[in-house]
C-alpha positions, 0 to 999 in steps of 0.5 A: 500500499502507498502512503497516504499524503498526510503520512508522506509529509514525514518522509521529506528526505525520500520519494515518499510517493514510492514508499510501500507499507510492506516493503518499507515497514522498517523505515515507516514504523520508526519514522511515524512513531518518532515524528507523527501526530496522534492521527498518524499513530492511529493510521500506523496501528491500522496498517501494522498490527500491535504485535508487528510494532511491538516486535519492531520495538523489542528488537535490540537497537530499534528503540534506540533509533527513536529520540529519547523521549519517544523511545521511553514513551513507546517502550512503556506503551508497547512493552510495559 
């Protein structure tokens, strides 16, 4: 699935119109978690399952890719 326009704004360094939710999940998940709004997060959890996002953040080094406040926030939310 191609990213909606409102999500594409987060990927200004990329050809956002060419990003695919399946092929580029490793880029999309951390970008939306760190830079997105509440509405963007809602979209993210509609596209990817809770388990998929939880597994991403549980991978060693992945949470550290997020800015420190977002790392703490999402680790607490997703991993408890």
